[in-house]
Structures are given as C-alpha cells and as structure tokens.
C-alpha positions in Angstrom: 72.4 127.5 23.6 75.5 127.1 25.7 78.3 125.7 23.7 81.0 126.2 26.3 83.6 123.3 26.2 83.4 121.4 29.5 86.8 119.7 29.5 88.9 122.8 30.2 86.6 123.9 33.0 86.7 120.4 34.7 90.5 120.4 34.4 90.8 123.9 35.9 88.5 122.9 38.7 90.7 119.9 39.6 93.8 122.1 39.1 92.6 124.4 41.8 92.6 121.5 44.2 96.2 120.6 43.1 97.2 124.3 43.5 95.7 124.4 47.0 97.6 121.3 48.1 100.8 122.4 46.5 100.7 126.0 47.8 99.6 125.4 51.4 103.0 123.9 52.2 104.5 127.4 51.5 102.5 128.6 54.5 104.2 126.2 56.9 107.0 128.6 57.8 107.9 127.6 61.3 110.1 124.5 60.9 112.9 123.0 58.7 112.3 122.0 55.1 114.1 119.7 52.8 116.9 121.1 50.6 115.0 120.1 47.4 111.5 121.3 48.3 109.5 123.4 50.7 107.8 120.5 52.4 108.5 120.4 56.1 110.8 117.6 57.3 110.7 115.6 60.6 106.9 115.5 60.8 104.8 112.6 61.9 104.0 109.5 59.9 100.7 110.7 58.4 102.1 114.1 57.4 105.2 112.6 55.9 103.2 110.1 53.8 100.8 112.8 52.6 103.6 115.2 51.7 105.3 112.4 49.8 102.1 111.8 47.9 101.9 115.5 47.0 105.5 115.3 45.8 104.8 112.2 43.8 101.5 113.2 42.1 101.0 116.9 42.3 104.1 119.2 42.7 105.6 118.7 39.3 102.3 118.8 37.4 100.5 121.9 38.7 102.3 124.7 36.7 102.4 122.7 33.4 98.6 122.1 33.9 98.0 125.8 34.4 100.3 126.8 31.5 98.7 124.3 29.0 95.2 125.4 29.9 96.3 129.1 29.8 97.5 128.6 26.2 94.5 126.6 25.3 92.3 129.4 26.6 94.1 132.0 24.5 93.3 130.2 21.3 89.7 129.5 22.3 89.3 133.2 23.2 90.6 134.4 19.9 88.8 131.9 17.7 85.4 132.5 19.4 85.7 136.3 19.1 86.8 136.1 15.5 83.9 133.8 14.8 81.5 136.4 16.2 82.8 138.9 13.6 85.2 140.9 15.7 88.2 142.3 13.7 91.6 140.6 14.2 93.0 143.9 15.4 90.4 144.3 18.1 90.9 140.7 19.3 94.6 141.3 19.6 93.9 144.4 21.6 91.6 142.4 23.8 94.3 139.9 24.5 96.8 142.6 25.2 94.5 144.3 27.7 93.6 140.9 29.2 97.2 140.0 29.9 98.2 143.5 31.2 95.3 143.3 33.7 96.2 139.8 34.7 99.7 141.0 35.4 98.2 143.8 37.6 96.0 141.3 39.3 99.1 139.1 40.0 101.0 142.1 41.4 98.2 143.1 43.8 97.7 139.4 44.8 101.4 139.1 45.6 101.7 142.4 47.4 98.7 141.9 49.6 98.6 138.1 50.2 100.9 135.6 48.4 104.3 135.8 46.8 103.8 132.5 45.0 101.3 134.1 42.7 101.5 132.5 39.2 99.4 135.1 37.3 102.3 137.4 36.7 104.5 134.7 35.0 101.7 133.6 32.7 100.5 137.1 32.0 104.1 138.0 30.8 104.1 134.8 28.7 100.7 135.7 27.2 101.9 139.1 26.3 104.7 137.5 24.3 103.0 134.5 22.8 99.3 135.5 22.3 100.0 137.3 19.0 101.9 134.3 17.8 99.1 131.9 18.7 96.5 134.1 17.0 98.4 134.9 13.7 101.2 132.3 13.1 100.8 129.4 10.8 100.7 125.8 12.1 104.1 125.2 10.6 105.6 128.2 12.4 104.2 127.2 15.7 105.3 123.6 15.2 108.9 124.7 14.4 109.0 126.9 17.5 107.6 124.1 19.7 110.2 121.6 18.5 113.0 124.2 19.0 111.9 125.1 22.5 111.3 121.5 23.4 114.8 120.5 22.2 116.4 123.3 24.1 114.6 122.5 27.3 115.3 118.7 27.1 118.9 119.2 25.9 119.7 121.7 28.7 118.1 119.6 31.4 119.8 116.4 30.2 123.2 118.0 29.9 122.7 119.5 33.4 121.9 116.1 34.8 124.9 114.5 33.1 127.1 117.3 34.4 125.9 116.7 37.9 126.6 112.9 37.6 130.1 113.5 36.3 130.7 116.0 39.1 129.9 113.3 41.6 132.4 110.9 39.9 135.2 113.5 40.0 134.7 115.3 43.3 135.1 113.6 46.8 131.7 112.8 48.4 132.4 115.0 51.5 132.3 118.1 49.3 129.0 117.3 47.6 126.5 117.3 50.4 125.8 121.0 51.2 122.3 120.5 52.8 123.5 120.9 56.4 123.2 124.4 57.8 121.1 125.8 54.9 118.1 126.5 57.1 120.1 128.2 59.8 122.1 130.4 57.5 119.6 131.4 54.8 115.9 132.0 55.5 113.6 129.5 53.7 111.3 130.6 50.9 108.4 129.8 53.2 109.7 132.1 55.8 110.3 135.0 53.4 106.8 134.5 52.0 104.8 134.0 55.2 107.1 134.1 58.2 107.5 137.9 58.5 105.2 139.3 61.1 105.6 143.0 60.1 103.0 143.4 57.4 104.6 146.3 55.4 108.0 144.4 55.5 106.2 141.2 54.5 104.6 143.1 51.5 108.1 144.2 50.3 109.4 140.7 50.7 106.5 139.1 48.8 106.7 141.7 46.0 110.4 141.1 45.5 110.0 137.4 45.4 107.1 137.7 42.9 109.0 139.9 40.5 111.9 137.5 40.5 109.7 134.4 40.0 107.6 136.1 37.3 110.5 137.3 35.3 112.4 134.0 35.5 109.5 132.1 34.0 110.3 133.2 30.5 114.1 132.4 30.4 113.5 128.9 31.8 111.3 128.2 28.7 109.1 125.5 30.4 106.2 128.0 30.8 106.4 129.4 27.3 106.7 126.0 25.8 103.7 124.6 27.6 101.6 127.7 27.0 102.4 127.5 23.3 101.7 123.7 23.3 98.3 124.3 24.8 97.5 127.0 22.3 98.6 124.8 19.5 96.5 121.8 20.7 93.4 124.0 20.8 93.7 124.5 17.0 93.0 120.8 16.6 90.3 120.7 19.3 92.4 118.2 21.2 90.4 118.3 24.5 87.2 117.6 22.5 88.9 114.4 21.4 89.0 115.4 17.7 92.8 115.2 17.2 93.7 112.1 15.1 97.4 112.2 16.0 97.3 112.4 19.9 94.4 110.5 21.5 93.4 111.5 25.0 93.6 108.0 26.6 97.2 107.2 25.7 98.3 110.7 26.6 96.6 110.3 30.0 98.2 106.9 30.7 101.7 107.6 29.5 101.9 111.2 30.7 100.8 110.5 34.2 102.9 107.4 34.4 106.1 109.1 33.2 105.6 112.1 35.5 105.0 110.0 38.6 108.0 107.8 37.9 110.2 110.9 37.5 109.0 112.2 40.9 109.4 108.9 42.7 113.0 109.4 43.9 112.1 112.7 45.5 109.1 111.1 47.2 111.2 108.2 48.5 113.8 110.6 49.8 111.1 112.5 51.7 109.9 109.3 53.2 113.4 108.5 54.3 113.6 105.3 52.2 116.3 106.6 49.8 119.1 108.8 51.1 120.3 111.2 48.4 123.0 113.8 48.5 122.5 117.4 47.3 123.6 116.9 43.7 121.4 113.8 43.3 118.5 115.8 44.7 119.1 118.6 42.2 119.3 116.0 39.4 116.0 114.4 40.2 114.4 117.8 40.7 115.4 118.7 37.2 114.0 115.4 35.8 110.8 115.9 37.9 110.3 119.4 36.3 111.0 118.1 32.8 108.6 115.2 33.0 106.1 117.3 35.0 105.1 118.7 31.7 104.0 115.2 30.6 102.3 114.6 34.0 100.3 117.8 33.8 99.2 117.2 30.3 98.3 113.7 31.2 96.0 114.9 34.0 94.4 117.3 31.6 93.7 114.4 29.1 92.3 112.4 32.0 89.9 115.1 33.0 88.9 115.7 29.4 87.9 112.0 29.2 86.0 112.4 32.5 84.2 115.5 31.2 82.2 113.2 28.8 80.4 111.8 31.8 77.6 113.5 33.6 76.8 113.9 37.3 76.7 116.3 40.2 80.4 116.2 41.0 81.4 116.8 37.3 79.1 119.8 37.2 80.4 121.1 40.5 84.0 120.9 39.6 83.3 122.4 36.2 81.5 125.3 37.9 84.5 126.1 40.0 86.7 125.8 36.9 84.6 128.4 35.0 85.5 130.8 37.9 89.0 129.6 38.4 90.5 133.1 38.7 88.1 134.0 41.5 88.6 130.8 43.5 92.4 130.9 42.9 92.5 134.3 44.6 90.0 133.1 47.2 92.4 130.4 48.4 94.9 133.1 49.3 92.2 135.2 51.0 91.7 132.3 53.4 95.3 130.9 53.6 97.2 134.1 54.1 95.5 135.7 57.1 95.0 132.3 58.8 98.5 130.9 58.3 101.0 133.7 57.8 102.9 135.3 60.6 101.3 138.8 60.1 97.8 137.1 60.6 96.9 134.4 63.0 100.2 132.7 62.3 99.1 129.1 62.8 101.3 128.1 59.9 104.1 127.7 62.4 102.1 125.5 64.6 100.4 122.9 62.3 101.7 120.0 60.4 101.3 119.1 56.7 98.3 116.8 57.4 96.4 119.7 59.0 97.4 122.0 56.2 96.2 119.6 53.6 92.9 119.3 55.5 92.5 123.1 55.4 93.4 123.2 51.7 90.9 120.5 50.8 88.2 122.1 53.0 88.7 125.5 51.2 88.4 123.7 47.8 85.2 121.9 48.9 83.7 125.2 50.2 84.6 126.7 46.8 82.7 123.9 45.0 79.6 124.7 47.0 79.9 128.5 46.4 80.6 127.9 42.7 77.5 125.8 42.3 75.4 128.5 43.9 76.8 131.0 41.4 76.2 128.5 38.5 72.6 128.1 39.4 72.2 131.9 39.2 74.3 132.0 36.0 76.6 134.4 37.7 80.3 134.8 36.8 82.9 134.9 39.5 83.8 138.4 40.7 87.3 138.4 39.3 86.1 137.0 35.9 83.4 139.7 35.8 86.0 142.5 36.4 88.5 141.0 34.0 85.9 140.6 31.3 84.9 144.3 31.5 88.5 145.4 31.5 89.3 143.1 28.5 86.4 143.7 26.2 86.2 147.5 26.3 83.5 148.7 24.0 82.7 145.1 23.0 81.6 144.2 26.5 78.1 143.3 25.6 78.6 141.7 22.2 81.6 139.6 23.1 80.2 137.7 26.1 
C-alpha cells in the first residue's frame, strides 16, 4: 500500500510553477532592470502588471518554500529509513551521499545551463544540518531555531532602522544611486544569460553559482527555514497533526503578511510609488524576511488542498514527486531558447511572453509527469539520485 504523504508533493508541484515564473525573468537579458530586482522596466502595461504580481505573490516566497520542503524531506527520509530497520549510521551516510550528489548536480546544472541553480545552496545546507535534524533532541533544535530566528530578525530590523536614520541624516541627492547602474555594471541577467560565447558563459555562470551557493549559509535564512521544515516534520505538521500550529491560520496569516511586505516593491514597479535606493533596499530586506512567512503560508495552503481529490491535484502531485527532474527540465527549455548562446530570444521578448513560456513549460511538465505516474516510473533525476544515495540498500530502501 502506498503511504506516501501527498501534501509535500502537491506543494513541490506548485513550487515548480513559482520557480518557473520567478526564474524566467533572469533570462530577459536585453533591456534595463530595476535597481531592486531583475524584472525588466519600461515594458508595456500587461507585462508591468504581471511582473508586479510576481513581485507581490511569488518572488519572496519561492526559496523559503524550497528550503522548508527540503528540510521536511530530510526528516521524512531519515525516519522512514530508520523505520525500515536501517541502522542510524547508514542513514547518515545516505544523507551525506545524497547531499554531495545534489551539490554535484547543482554544479553541472549551473555550468551547463543556469547560474541561478538553487541545488548547491541547499545541498551545502543539508550537509551541515542533516545530522542535526536526525540526531538532535527537540529542545536542541528549538533553541537553535529561536537563536537563528532572533539573529535574522534582529539583523534585518537593525539594518532597516540604519537605512531610515541614514536618510534623515544625509541630503537626498546623495541617496539615490540607481541612475547609471545598468550602463556601468552588467546586470545579473546579462552575466547569467547575455554572453553569447558559450565557454565564457559557462565560466560566468559557474562563478555566480559558487558565490550564491556559499553565501546562502552566512545569510542564515536558508539554514533557518531548512531547520524549521525538518523540525515541523517531527510533528507531522503537513498532515495536520500538530496541535500548536494549525494549517489554516498559518496559511492565512503567512500569505497575508508576506504579500503586505512585498506590496511597496510591487507598487514601485507599477510606478505608483516612487522610492529612492535606500527605501528600495529597506523594503527588499523586509520582503525577504517576511517571505519566510509567505512561503510557509503557501505550503500550509497546499497541505489543506491536498486533502481534496481530483485530476488537477493528482497531476500537480505527480510533478511534485519528480520535482528534481522537472526543475532541471525548465532550464533545458529556457536556457537554449532564451540565452544569448542559444536562440537568444530573451533579448527580444517581454515579461508577459516569458511568463507564457514558463507556464507552458510547467503545463507540459504536468502532462509528462502524469504519464510517468501512470507507469509508476520515477523521474530520471530522482532515479539516478536514488541509486547514488542508497548504495547497497538500493532495493530495500525504496
């Protein structure tokens, strides 16, 4: 009998749509972007409104969603293998191999296709935190969570207060340093996808990937959210069994707080609220901080929806079960089509067209995932990672 939990799969399936919509803007390398984000500026009305919607509802939530589900998966992986009688030492070795190979997957992904790969950052985090999630007591994990949360909140709040004080003390003409940025310094989108020479583009992507993967640990947001997800799995939170934090209030409050925190950035992109550079940085900090609540709120919402039945729920869950394969599949389509070393249409399309492409790729992934589900076949990346992870327990630990 299949006892696989549906909620994480449904959340991962929806997360892949969010990732596609968030990442596709990084392939639009031909024009100017805002100082605070990589969304192109000066586009038509439809593109501007759609990009503002992505800023409002998606940008700040994607990586916390991934991190939380990543941590949740670590705990589920360990507890299920231990329940099957595997020794703790072997389970720890499995997790070690799993995260090392995820790091290698991420490096290859970045070198060949996409510098914005997120596998590297989470693999490094998993190497550090997996032993803690498997072996530490609830009290120890709780203390670390409160400590990390306090440091993150305190640092971001102090940073925001400092920026506000700076604006009160420094003349306004010295505070707006947006002008000329695009002309003097290549945008991240250009460094990722605007270089037409493929070997040179590979070097650029790899350098950006190393920097972003390593920086994920010191910023603490990724480790905190991974640890929080792993801790929540101990209480079967997505199954709705936690008495302390019910799914419905977390969904309502988490999404509401996250959207409100991102509202200033969305209004600025719409041209309805002019903000100087320091204000933009301040609101970006708040958006990242409350993006944790937003991402977890979405996960809670999808956990509630997973209790329902229907074709769409099954299809989204099918793609979620194969999230690694279809995450890589997005880059296989996006990069050759949009990057300068490929067909290069990323310099000639607007955000609306890019979002249409991203959504179409996700819909195609749904269809492909359902075909694999009917044949009870794992995704190719999951199949390879499973073999590399399990070692001699490949058959017994499925």
